[in-house]
PDB file as gemmi writes it, atoms N, CA and C in Angstrom:
CRYST1    1.000    1.000    1.000  90.00  90.00  90.00 P 1                      
ATOM      1  N   MET A   1     -17.264 -16.882  21.268  1.00  0.00           N  
ATOM      2  CA  MET A   1     -18.389 -16.162  20.735  1.00  0.00           C  
ATOM      3  C   MET A   1     -18.478 -16.424  19.232  1.00  0.00           C  
ATOM      4  N   GLU A   2     -19.638 -16.764  18.768  1.00  0.00           N  
ATOM      5  CA  GLU A   2     -19.839 -17.081  17.354  1.00  0.00           C  
ATOM      6  C   GLU A   2     -20.356 -15.857  16.610  1.00  0.00           C  
ATOM      7  N   ALA A   3     -19.781 -15.576  15.454  1.00  0.00           N  
ATOM      8  CA  ALA A   3     -20.226 -14.435  14.652  1.00  0.00           C  
ATOM      9  C   ALA A   3     -21.459 -14.822  13.859  1.00  0.00           C  
ATOM     10  N   ASN A   4     -22.433 -13.898  13.781  1.00  0.00           N  
ATOM     11  CA  ASN A   4     -23.599 -14.181  12.946  1.00  0.00           C  
ATOM     12  C   ASN A   4     -23.267 -13.891  11.491  1.00  0.00           C  
ATOM     13  N   SER A   5     -24.189 -14.183  10.593  1.00  0.00           N  
ATOM     14  CA  SER A   5     -23.907 -14.070   9.160  1.00  0.00           C  
ATOM     15  C   SER A   5     -23.572 -12.644   8.735  1.00  0.00           C  
ATOM     16  N   GLU A   6     -24.080 -11.615   9.450  1.00  0.00           N  
ATOM     17  CA  GLU A   6     -23.784 -10.233   9.088  1.00  0.00           C  
ATOM     18  C   GLU A   6     -22.386  -9.807   9.531  1.00  0.00           C  
ATOM     19  N   ASN A   7     -21.808 -10.478  10.497  1.00  0.00           N  
ATOM     20  CA  ASN A   7     -20.515 -10.086  11.041  1.00  0.00           C  
ATOM     21  C   ASN A   7     -19.417 -11.075  10.710  1.00  0.00           C  
ATOM     22  N   ARG A   8     -19.577 -11.839   9.674  1.00  0.00           N  
ATOM     23  CA  ARG A   8     -18.535 -12.804   9.289  1.00  0.00           C  
ATOM     24  C   ARG A   8     -17.263 -12.094   8.873  1.00  0.00           C  
ATOM     25  N   ILE A   9     -16.176 -12.639   9.300  1.00  0.00           N  
ATOM     26  CA  ILE A   9     -14.871 -12.090   8.946  1.00  0.00           C  
ATOM     27  C   ILE A   9     -14.366 -12.837   7.723  1.00  0.00           C  
ATOM     28  N   ASP A  10     -13.900 -12.100   6.741  1.00  0.00           N  
ATOM     29  CA  ASP A  10     -13.361 -12.704   5.530  1.00  0.00           C  
ATOM     30  C   ASP A  10     -11.859 -12.918   5.726  1.00  0.00           C  
ATOM     31  N   TYR A  11     -11.511 -14.046   6.315  1.00  0.00           N  
ATOM     32  CA  TYR A  11     -10.111 -14.345   6.606  1.00  0.00           C  
ATOM     33  C   TYR A  11      -9.281 -14.461   5.342  1.00  0.00           C  
ATOM     34  N   ARG A  12      -9.887 -14.941   4.281  1.00  0.00           N  
ATOM     35  CA  ARG A  12      -9.158 -15.079   3.011  1.00  0.00           C  
ATOM     36  C   ARG A  12      -8.732 -13.703   2.487  1.00  0.00           C  
ATOM     37  N   ALA A  13      -9.643 -12.742   2.538  1.00  0.00           N  
ATOM     38  CA  ALA A  13      -9.323 -11.395   2.058  1.00  0.00           C  
ATOM     39  C   ALA A  13      -8.241 -10.755   2.926  1.00  0.00           C  
ATOM     40  N   GLN A  14      -8.325 -10.950   4.231  1.00  0.00           N  
ATOM     41  CA  GLN A  14      -7.320 -10.380   5.128  1.00  0.00           C  
ATOM     42  C   GLN A  14      -5.957 -11.026   4.883  1.00  0.00           C  
ATOM     43  N   ALA A  15      -5.950 -12.335   4.623  1.00  0.00           N  
ATOM     44  CA  ALA A  15      -4.695 -13.035   4.328  1.00  0.00           C  
ATOM     45  C   ALA A  15      -4.092 -12.526   3.012  1.00  0.00           C  
ATOM     46  N   GLU A  16      -4.936 -12.244   2.029  1.00  0.00           N  
ATOM     47  CA  GLU A  16      -4.452 -11.712   0.745  1.00  0.00           C  
ATOM     48  C   GLU A  16      -3.825 -10.327   0.941  1.00  0.00           C  
ATOM     49  N   LEU A  17      -4.439  -9.521   1.781  1.00  0.00           N  
ATOM     50  CA  LEU A  17      -3.890  -8.206   2.089  1.00  0.00           C  
ATOM     51  C   LEU A  17      -2.511  -8.350   2.734  1.00  0.00           C  
ATOM     52  N   LEU A  18      -2.421  -9.227   3.715  1.00  0.00           N  
ATOM     53  CA  LEU A  18      -1.130  -9.447   4.376  1.00  0.00           C  
ATOM     54  C   LEU A  18      -0.093 -10.012   3.412  1.00  0.00           C  
ATOM     55  N   LYS A  19      -0.544 -10.878   2.500  1.00  0.00           N  
ATOM     56  CA  LYS A  19       0.381 -11.443   1.510  1.00  0.00           C  
ATOM     57  C   LYS A  19       0.931 -10.339   0.591  1.00  0.00           C  
ATOM     58  N   ALA A  20       0.078  -9.394   0.227  1.00  0.00           N  
ATOM     59  CA  ALA A  20       0.524  -8.289  -0.630  1.00  0.00           C  
ATOM     60  C   ALA A  20       1.571  -7.438   0.080  1.00  0.00           C  
ATOM     61  N   LEU A  21       1.456  -7.328   1.393  1.00  0.00           N  
ATOM     62  CA  LEU A  21       2.392  -6.516   2.162  1.00  0.00           C  
ATOM     63  C   LEU A  21       3.615  -7.290   2.638  1.00  0.00           C  
ATOM     64  N   ALA A  22       3.580  -8.617   2.520  1.00  0.00           N  
ATOM     65  CA  ALA A  22       4.635  -9.471   3.072  1.00  0.00           C  
ATOM     66  C   ALA A  22       5.838  -9.585   2.147  1.00  0.00           C  
ATOM     67  N   ASN A  23       6.266  -8.469   1.634  1.00  0.00           N  
ATOM     68  CA  ASN A  23       7.438  -8.395   0.774  1.00  0.00           C  
ATOM     69  C   ASN A  23       8.163  -7.111   1.156  1.00  0.00           C  
ATOM     70  N   PRO A  24       9.442  -7.156   1.431  1.00  0.00           N  
ATOM     71  CA  PRO A  24      10.152  -5.949   1.882  1.00  0.00           C  
ATOM     72  C   PRO A  24      10.046  -4.772   0.915  1.00  0.00           C  
ATOM     73  N   THR A  25      10.099  -5.038  -0.372  1.00  0.00           N  
ATOM     74  CA  THR A  25      10.020  -3.958  -1.357  1.00  0.00           C  
ATOM     75  C   THR A  25       8.643  -3.328  -1.351  1.00  0.00           C  
ATOM     76  N   ARG A  26       7.592  -4.154  -1.362  1.00  0.00           N  
ATOM     77  CA  ARG A  26       6.233  -3.609  -1.344  1.00  0.00           C  
ATOM     78  C   ARG A  26       5.959  -2.880  -0.033  1.00  0.00           C  
ATOM     79  N   LEU A  27       6.463  -3.415   1.044  1.00  0.00           N  
ATOM     80  CA  LEU A  27       6.287  -2.764   2.340  1.00  0.00           C  
ATOM     81  C   LEU A  27       6.947  -1.382   2.338  1.00  0.00           C  
ATOM     82  N   GLN A  28       8.140  -1.294   1.778  1.00  0.00           N  
ATOM     83  CA  GLN A  28       8.833  -0.011   1.683  1.00  0.00           C  
ATOM     84  C   GLN A  28       8.065   0.969   0.803  1.00  0.00           C  
ATOM     85  N   ILE A  29       7.575   0.506  -0.337  1.00  0.00           N  
ATOM     86  CA  ILE A  29       6.816   1.374  -1.243  1.00  0.00           C  
ATOM     87  C   ILE A  29       5.586   1.928  -0.540  1.00  0.00           C  
ATOM     88  N   VAL A  30       4.825   1.069   0.115  1.00  0.00           N  
ATOM     89  CA  VAL A  30       3.594   1.510   0.780  1.00  0.00           C  
ATOM     90  C   VAL A  30       3.925   2.458   1.933  1.00  0.00           C  
ATOM     91  N   HIS A  31       4.950   2.144   2.691  1.00  0.00           N  
ATOM     92  CA  HIS A  31       5.327   3.013   3.809  1.00  0.00           C  
ATOM     93  C   HIS A  31       5.712   4.394   3.306  1.00  0.00           C  
ATOM     94  N   LYS A  32       6.487   4.455   2.234  1.00  0.00           N  
ATOM     95  CA  LYS A  32       6.884   5.757   1.675  1.00  0.00           C  
ATOM     96  C   LYS A  32       5.670   6.513   1.135  1.00  0.00           C  
ATOM     97  N   LEU A  33       4.734   5.804   0.517  1.00  0.00           N  
ATOM     98  CA  LEU A  33       3.517   6.466   0.037  1.00  0.00           C  
ATOM     99  C   LEU A  33       2.722   7.033   1.207  1.00  0.00           C  
ATOM    100  N   LEU A  34       2.618   6.270   2.281  1.00  0.00           N  
ATOM    101  CA  LEU A  34       1.876   6.740   3.446  1.00  0.00           C  
ATOM    102  C   LEU A  34       2.557   7.940   4.100  1.00  0.00           C  
ATOM    103  N   CYS A  35       3.867   7.939   4.116  1.00  0.00           N  
ATOM    104  CA  CYS A  35       4.607   9.038   4.743  1.00  0.00           C  
ATOM    105  C   CYS A  35       4.660  10.284   3.871  1.00  0.00           C  
ATOM    106  N   ASN A  36       4.696  10.098   2.548  1.00  0.00           N  
ATOM    107  CA  ASN A  36       4.956  11.224   1.643  1.00  0.00           C  
ATOM    108  C   ASN A  36       3.809  11.574   0.706  1.00  0.00           C  
ATOM    109  N   GLY A  37       2.741  10.812   0.691  1.00  0.00           N  
ATOM    110  CA  GLY A  37       1.639  11.085  -0.226  1.00  0.00           C  
ATOM    111  C   GLY A  37       1.852  10.445  -1.583  1.00  0.00           C  
ATOM    112  N   CYS A  38       1.103  10.914  -2.556  1.00  0.00           N  
ATOM    113  CA  CYS A  38       1.147  10.259  -3.863  1.00  0.00           C  
ATOM    114  C   CYS A  38       2.443  10.585  -4.599  1.00  0.00           C  
ATOM    115  N   HIS A  39       2.881   9.622  -5.378  1.00  0.00           N  
ATOM    116  CA  HIS A  39       4.129   9.739  -6.126  1.00  0.00           C  
ATOM    117  C   HIS A  39       4.004   9.007  -7.446  1.00  0.00           C  
ATOM    118  N   ASN A  40       4.832   9.421  -8.381  1.00  0.00           N  
ATOM    119  CA  ASN A  40       4.941   8.662  -9.618  1.00  0.00           C  
ATOM    120  C   ASN A  40       6.137   7.713  -9.493  1.00  0.00           C  
ATOM    121  N   VAL A  41       6.290   6.839 -10.448  1.00  0.00           N  
ATOM    122  CA  VAL A  41       7.339   5.829 -10.394  1.00  0.00           C  
ATOM    123  C   VAL A  41       8.728   6.475 -10.396  1.00  0.00           C  
ATOM    124  N   SER A  42       8.905   7.556 -11.130  1.00  0.00           N  
ATOM    125  CA  SER A  42      10.216   8.229 -11.169  1.00  0.00           C  
ATOM    126  C   SER A  42      10.621   8.724  -9.789  1.00  0.00           C  
ATOM    127  N   CYS A  43       9.681   9.298  -9.071  1.00  0.00           N  
ATOM    128  CA  CYS A  43       9.955   9.779  -7.714  1.00  0.00           C  
ATOM    129  C   CYS A  43      10.290   8.602  -6.797  1.00  0.00           C  
ATOM    130  N   MET A  44       9.543   7.517  -6.921  1.00  0.00           N  
ATOM    131  CA  MET A  44       9.805   6.328  -6.101  1.00  0.00           C  
ATOM    132  C   MET A  44      11.175   5.743  -6.424  1.00  0.00           C  
ATOM    133  N   GLU A  45      11.545   5.808  -7.690  1.00  0.00           N  
ATOM    134  CA  GLU A  45      12.852   5.308  -8.133  1.00  0.00           C  
ATOM    135  C   GLU A  45      13.974   6.073  -7.415  1.00  0.00           C  
ATOM    136  N   ARG A  46      13.840   7.391  -7.366  1.00  0.00           N  
ATOM    137  CA  ARG A  46      14.850   8.215  -6.685  1.00  0.00           C  
ATOM    138  C   ARG A  46      14.867   7.952  -5.177  1.00  0.00           C  
ATOM    139  N   ASN A  47      13.692   7.785  -4.577  1.00  0.00           N  
ATOM    140  CA  ASN A  47      13.605   7.632  -3.119  1.00  0.00           C  
ATOM    141  C   ASN A  47      13.983   6.247  -2.612  1.00  0.00           C  
ATOM    142  N   THR A  48      13.875   5.237  -3.466  1.00  0.00           N  
ATOM    143  CA  THR A  48      14.137   3.871  -3.002  1.00  0.00           C  
ATOM    144  C   THR A  48      15.414   3.273  -3.564  1.00  0.00           C  
ATOM    145  N   GLY A  49      15.891   3.804  -4.691  1.00  0.00           N  
ATOM    146  CA  GLY A  49      17.071   3.231  -5.336  1.00  0.00           C  
ATOM    147  C   GLY A  49      16.746   1.997  -6.164  1.00  0.00           C  
ATOM    148  N   MET A  50      15.467   1.674  -6.293  1.00  0.00           N  
ATOM    149  CA  MET A  50      15.054   0.519  -7.095  1.00  0.00           C  
ATOM    150  C   MET A  50      14.811   0.939  -8.536  1.00  0.00           C  
ATOM    151  N   SER A  51      14.835  -0.038  -9.423  1.00  0.00           N  
ATOM    152  CA  SER A  51      14.603   0.251 -10.839  1.00  0.00           C  
ATOM    153  C   SER A  51      13.120   0.501 -11.100  1.00  0.00           C  
ATOM    154  N   GLN A  52      12.877   1.199 -12.192  1.00  0.00           N  
ATOM    155  CA  GLN A  52      11.500   1.508 -12.603  1.00  0.00           C  
ATOM    156  C   GLN A  52      10.699   0.242 -12.827  1.00  0.00           C  
ATOM    157  N   SER A  53      11.293  -0.757 -13.477  1.00  0.00           N  
ATOM    158  CA  SER A  53      10.557  -1.990 -13.765  1.00  0.00           C  
ATOM    159  C   SER A  53      10.231  -2.756 -12.485  1.00  0.00           C  
ATOM    160  N   CYS A  54      11.148  -2.768 -11.533  1.00  0.00           N  
ATOM    161  CA  CYS A  54      10.920  -3.437 -10.252  1.00  0.00           C  
ATOM    162  C   CYS A  54       9.768  -2.763  -9.505  1.00  0.00           C  
ATOM    163  N   ILE A  55       9.815  -1.439  -9.418  1.00  0.00           N  
ATOM    164  CA  ILE A  55       8.761  -0.691  -8.730  1.00  0.00           C  
ATOM    165  C   ILE A  55       7.419  -0.917  -9.412  1.00  0.00           C  
ATOM    166  N   SER A  56       7.391  -0.853 -10.728  1.00  0.00           N  
ATOM    167  CA  SER A  56       6.140  -1.034 -11.473  1.00  0.00           C  
ATOM    168  C   SER A  56       5.522  -2.404 -11.223  1.00  0.00           C  
ATOM    169  N   GLN A  57       6.342  -3.437 -11.187  1.00  0.00           N  
ATOM    170  CA  GLN A  57       5.829  -4.790 -10.928  1.00  0.00           C  
ATOM    171  C   GLN A  57       5.210  -4.876  -9.538  1.00  0.00           C  
ATOM    172  N   HIS A  58       5.869  -4.299  -8.560  1.00  0.00           N  
ATOM    173  CA  HIS A  58       5.338  -4.330  -7.197  1.00  0.00           C  
ATOM    174  C   HIS A  58       4.079  -3.480  -7.078  1.00  0.00           C  
ATOM    175  N   LEU A  59       4.044  -2.344  -7.760  1.00  0.00           N  
ATOM    176  CA  LEU A  59       2.852  -1.503  -7.731  1.00  0.00           C  
ATOM    177  C   LEU A  59       1.656  -2.217  -8.338  1.00  0.00           C  
ATOM    178  N   GLN A  60       1.880  -3.016  -9.380  1.00  0.00           N  
ATOM    179  CA  GLN A  60       0.782  -3.783  -9.977  1.00  0.00           C  
ATOM    180  C   GLN A  60       0.172  -4.733  -8.955  1.00  0.00           C  
ATOM    181  N   LYS A  61       1.014  -5.400  -8.187  1.00  0.00           N  
ATOM    182  CA  LYS A  61       0.515  -6.330  -7.161  1.00  0.00           C  
ATOM    183  C   LYS A  61      -0.217  -5.579  -6.057  1.00  0.00           C  
ATOM    184  N   LEU A  62       0.310  -4.444  -5.656  1.00  0.00           N  
ATOM    185  CA  LEU A  62      -0.331  -3.648  -4.613  1.00  0.00           C  
ATOM    186  C   LEU A  62      -1.670  -3.093  -5.087  1.00  0.00           C  
ATOM    187  N   LYS A  63      -1.720  -2.691  -6.341  1.00  0.00           N  
ATOM    188  CA  LYS A  63      -2.962  -2.165  -6.905  1.00  0.00           C  
ATOM    189  C   LYS A  63      -4.008  -3.272  -6.988  1.00  0.00           C  
ATOM    190  N   ALA A  64      -3.608  -4.456  -7.427  1.00  0.00           N  
ATOM    191  CA  ALA A  64      -4.537  -5.593  -7.523  1.00  0.00           C  
ATOM    192  C   ALA A  64      -5.102  -5.975  -6.153  1.00  0.00           C  
ATOM    193  N   ALA A  65      -4.295  -5.768  -5.104  1.00  0.00           N  
ATOM    194  CA  ALA A  65      -4.739  -6.099  -3.743  1.00  0.00           C  
ATOM    195  C   ALA A  65      -5.536  -4.958  -3.108  1.00  0.00           C  
ATOM    196  N   GLY A  66      -5.672  -3.838  -3.819  1.00  0.00           N  
ATOM    197  CA  GLY A  66      -6.426  -2.711  -3.284  1.00  0.00           C  
ATOM    198  C   GLY A  66      -5.662  -1.887  -2.264  1.00  0.00           C  
ATOM    199  N   VAL A  67      -4.349  -2.060  -2.216  1.00  0.00           N  
ATOM    200  CA  VAL A  67      -3.518  -1.340  -1.251  1.00  0.00           C  
ATOM    201  C   VAL A  67      -3.209   0.064  -1.755  1.00  0.00           C  
ATOM    202  N   VAL A  68      -3.051   0.219  -3.071  1.00  0.00           N  
ATOM    203  CA  VAL A  68      -2.783   1.530  -3.667  1.00  0.00           C  
ATOM    204  C   VAL A  68      -3.780   1.790  -4.793  1.00  0.00           C  
ATOM    205  N   THR A  69      -3.943   3.070  -5.088  1.00  0.00           N  
ATOM    206  CA  THR A  69      -4.727   3.475  -6.253  1.00  0.00           C  
ATOM    207  C   THR A  69      -3.803   4.246  -7.180  1.00  0.00           C  
ATOM    208  N   ALA A  70      -4.197   4.342  -8.428  1.00  0.00           N  
ATOM    209  CA  ALA A  70      -3.401   5.049  -9.421  1.00  0.00           C  
ATOM    210  C   ALA A  70      -4.286   6.073 -10.119  1.00  0.00           C  
ATOM    211  N   GLU A  71      -3.701   7.232 -10.392  1.00  0.00           N  
ATOM    212  CA  GLU A  71      -4.419   8.282 -11.107  1.00  0.00           C  
ATOM    213  C   GLU A  71      -3.499   8.844 -12.178  1.00  0.00           C  
ATOM    214  N   ARG A  72      -4.003   8.859 -13.393  1.00  0.00           N  
ATOM    215  CA  ARG A  72      -3.205   9.359 -14.515  1.00  0.00           C  
ATOM    216  C   ARG A  72      -3.353  10.868 -14.618  1.00  0.00           C  
ATOM    217  N   SER A  73      -2.213  11.533 -14.861  1.00  0.00           N  
ATOM    218  CA  SER A  73      -2.185  12.968 -15.110  1.00  0.00           C  
ATOM    219  C   SER A  73      -1.243  13.177 -16.291  1.00  0.00           C  
ATOM    220  N   GLY A  74      -1.811  13.323 -17.471  1.00  0.00           N  
ATOM    221  CA  GLY A  74      -1.001  13.408 -18.685  1.00  0.00           C  
ATOM    222  C   GLY A  74      -0.300  12.091 -18.921  1.00  0.00           C  
ATOM    223  N   ASN A  75       1.019  12.137 -19.049  1.00  0.00           N  
ATOM    224  CA  ASN A  75       1.802  10.914 -19.267  1.00  0.00           C  
ATOM    225  C   ASN A  75       2.193  10.220 -17.968  1.00  0.00           C  
ATOM    226  N   GLU A  76       1.980  10.886 -16.850  1.00  0.00           N  
ATOM    227  CA  GLU A  76       2.392  10.351 -15.555  1.00  0.00           C  
ATOM    228  C   GLU A  76       1.249   9.631 -14.852  1.00  0.00           C  
ATOM    229  N   VAL A  77       1.601   8.610 -14.080  1.00  0.00           N  
ATOM    230  CA  VAL A  77       0.647   7.928 -13.224  1.00  0.00           C  
ATOM    231  C   VAL A  77       1.114   8.149 -11.790  1.00  0.00           C  
ATOM    232  N   TYR A  78       0.212   8.659 -10.965  1.00  0.00           N  
ATOM    233  CA  TYR A  78       0.533   8.933  -9.569  1.00  0.00           C  
ATOM    234  C   TYR A  78      -0.158   7.911  -8.679  1.00  0.00           C  
ATOM    235  N   TYR A  79       0.589   7.393  -7.732  1.00  0.00           N  
ATOM    236  CA  TYR A  79       0.099   6.347  -6.833  1.00  0.00           C  
ATOM    237  C   TYR A  79      -0.103   6.915  -5.446  1.00  0.00           C  
ATOM    238  N   ARG A  80      -1.119   6.374  -4.780  1.00  0.00           N  
ATOM    239  CA  ARG A  80      -1.469   6.808  -3.442  1.00  0.00           C  
ATOM    240  C   ARG A  80      -1.915   5.589  -2.647  1.00  0.00           C  
ATOM    241  N   ALA A  81      -1.560   5.566  -1.373  1.00  0.00           N  
ATOM    242  CA  ALA A  81      -2.058   4.509  -0.496  1.00  0.00           C  
ATOM    243  C   ALA A  81      -3.571   4.662  -0.399  1.00  0.00           C  
ATOM    244  N   ALA A  82      -4.286   3.547  -0.501  1.00  0.00           N  
ATOM    245  CA  ALA A  82      -5.734   3.610  -0.635  1.00  0.00           C  
ATOM    246  C   ALA A  82      -6.505   3.136   0.576  1.00  0.00           C  
ATOM    247  N   SER A  83      -5.833   2.581   1.546  1.00  0.00           N  
ATOM    248  CA  SER A  83      -6.560   1.885   2.587  1.00  0.00           C  
ATOM    249  C   SER A  83      -6.224   2.393   3.991  1.00  0.00           C  
ATOM    250  N   PRO A  84      -7.234   2.902   4.713  1.00  0.00           N  
ATOM    251  CA  PRO A  84      -7.004   3.268   6.112  1.00  0.00           C  
ATOM    252  C   PRO A  84      -6.593   2.060   6.963  1.00  0.00           C  
ATOM    253  N   LEU A  85      -7.078   0.882   6.597  1.00  0.00           N  
ATOM    254  CA  LEU A  85      -6.690  -0.330   7.312  1.00  0.00           C  
ATOM    255  C   LEU A  85      -5.185  -0.567   7.170  1.00  0.00           C  
ATOM    256  N   VAL A  86      -4.668  -0.426   5.969  1.00  0.00           N  
ATOM    257  CA  VAL A  86      -3.236  -0.601   5.740  1.00  0.00           C  
ATOM    258  C   VAL A  86      -2.456   0.458   6.521  1.00  0.00           C  
ATOM    259  N   ALA A  87      -2.967   1.669   6.570  1.00  0.00           N  
ATOM    260  CA  ALA A  87      -2.304   2.729   7.336  1.00  0.00           C  
ATOM    261  C   ALA A  87      -2.218   2.337   8.811  1.00  0.00           C  
ATOM    262  N   ARG A  88      -3.299   1.808   9.355  1.00  0.00           N  
ATOM    263  CA  ARG A  88      -3.284   1.392  10.762  1.00  0.00           C  
ATOM    264  C   ARG A  88      -2.336   0.218  10.987  1.00  0.00           C  
ATOM    265  N   LEU A  89      -2.314  -0.727  10.051  1.00  0.00           N  
ATOM    266  CA  LEU A  89      -1.400  -1.869  10.163  1.00  0.00           C  
ATOM    267  C   LEU A  89       0.061  -1.418  10.169  1.00  0.00           C  
ATOM    268  N   LEU A  90       0.415  -0.561   9.219  1.00  0.00           N  
ATOM    269  CA  LEU A  90       1.796  -0.106   9.133  1.00  0.00           C  
ATOM    270  C   LEU A  90       2.167   0.784  10.309  1.00  0.00           C  
ATOM    271  N   ALA A  91       1.225   1.592  10.778  1.00  0.00           N  
ATOM    272  CA  ALA A  91       1.501   2.426  11.951  1.00  0.00           C  
ATOM    273  C   ALA A  91       1.821   1.541  13.147  1.00  0.00           C  
ATOM    274  N   ALA A  92       1.072   0.465  13.322  1.00  0.00           N  
ATOM    275  CA  ALA A  92       1.343  -0.462  14.426  1.00  0.00           C  
ATOM    276  C   ALA A  92       2.681  -1.166  14.214  1.00  0.00           C  
ATOM    277  N   LEU A  93       2.946  -1.583  12.996  1.00  0.00           N  
ATOM    278  CA  LEU A  93       4.179  -2.296  12.680  1.00  0.00           C  
ATOM    279  C   LEU A  93       5.415  -1.431  12.920  1.00  0.00           C  
ATOM    280  N   PHE A  94       5.336  -0.167  12.508  1.00  0.00           N  
ATOM    281  CA  PHE A  94       6.483   0.733  12.613  1.00  0.00           C  
ATOM    282  C   PHE A  94       6.429   1.631  13.851  1.00  0.00           C  
ATOM    283  N   GLN A  95       5.448   1.407  14.698  1.00  0.00           N  
ATOM    284  CA  GLN A  95       5.259   2.187  15.922  1.00  0.00           C  
ATOM    285  C   GLN A  95       5.218   3.682  15.604  1.00  0.00           C  
ATOM    286  N   GLU A  96       4.353   4.029  14.653  1.00  0.00           N  
ATOM    287  CA  GLU A  96       4.158   5.411  14.239  1.00  0.00           C  
ATOM    288  C   GLU A  96       2.695   5.774  14.440  1.00  0.00           C  
ATOM    289  N   GLU A  97       2.377   7.033  14.247  1.00  0.00           N  
ATOM    290  CA  GLU A  97       1.011   7.518  14.353  1.00  0.00           C  
ATOM    291  C   GLU A  97       0.343   7.451  12.976  1.00  0.00           C  
ATOM    292  N   ALA A  98      -0.730   6.704  12.862  1.00  0.00           N  
ATOM    293  CA  ALA A  98      -1.438   6.592  11.576  1.00  0.00           C  
ATOM    294  C   ALA A  98      -1.981   7.936  11.119  1.00  0.00           C  
ATOM    295  N   GLU A  99      -2.250   8.825  12.057  1.00  0.00           N  
ATOM    296  CA  GLU A  99      -2.801  10.139  11.701  1.00  0.00           C  
ATOM    297  C   GLU A  99      -1.815  10.987  10.904  1.00  0.00           C  
ATOM    298  N   ARG A 100      -0.516  10.676  10.981  1.00  0.00           N  
ATOM    299  CA  ARG A 100       0.458  11.451  10.200  1.00  0.00           C  
ATOM    300  C   ARG A 100       0.530  10.989   8.756  1.00  0.00           C  
ATOM    301  N   TYR A 101      -0.011   9.838   8.481  1.00  0.00           N  
ATOM    302  CA  TYR A 101       0.067   9.266   7.139  1.00  0.00           C  
ATOM    303  C   TYR A 101      -0.870   9.992   6.164  1.00  0.00           C  
ATOM    304  N   VAL A 102      -0.485   9.946   4.911  1.00  0.00           N  
ATOM    305  CA  VAL A 102      -1.280  10.510   3.827  1.00  0.00           C  
ATOM    306  C   VAL A 102      -2.019   9.385   3.133  1.00  0.00           C  
ATOM    307  N   ILE A 103      -3.342   9.459   3.166  1.00  0.00           N  
ATOM    308  CA  ILE A 103      -4.146   8.416   2.498  1.00  0.00           C  
ATOM    309  C   ILE A 103      -4.947   9.060   1.388  1.00  0.00           C  
TER     310      ILE A 103                                                      
END                                                                             
């Protein structure tokens, strides 16, 4: 079946999304955000055991890919998973219910 011009699939964009998630550290960060809601880097540092600089670098890549959003509150920046598509992907990957995730 051939897709018409209105229903074209952007394979490049989907591949970029998968590339952003195809890193164990980024996958862990996104999964924890989906399970626990928004967090700042300090909270992620405690929950993952990773350094602040490592987490920040991965968050920049996730933000650029549209996987997470950031909201500033005073001196803190809070991150949240931004994509229902990513929630469904991770739910399938981890055999969990996407409805339990925080988006």
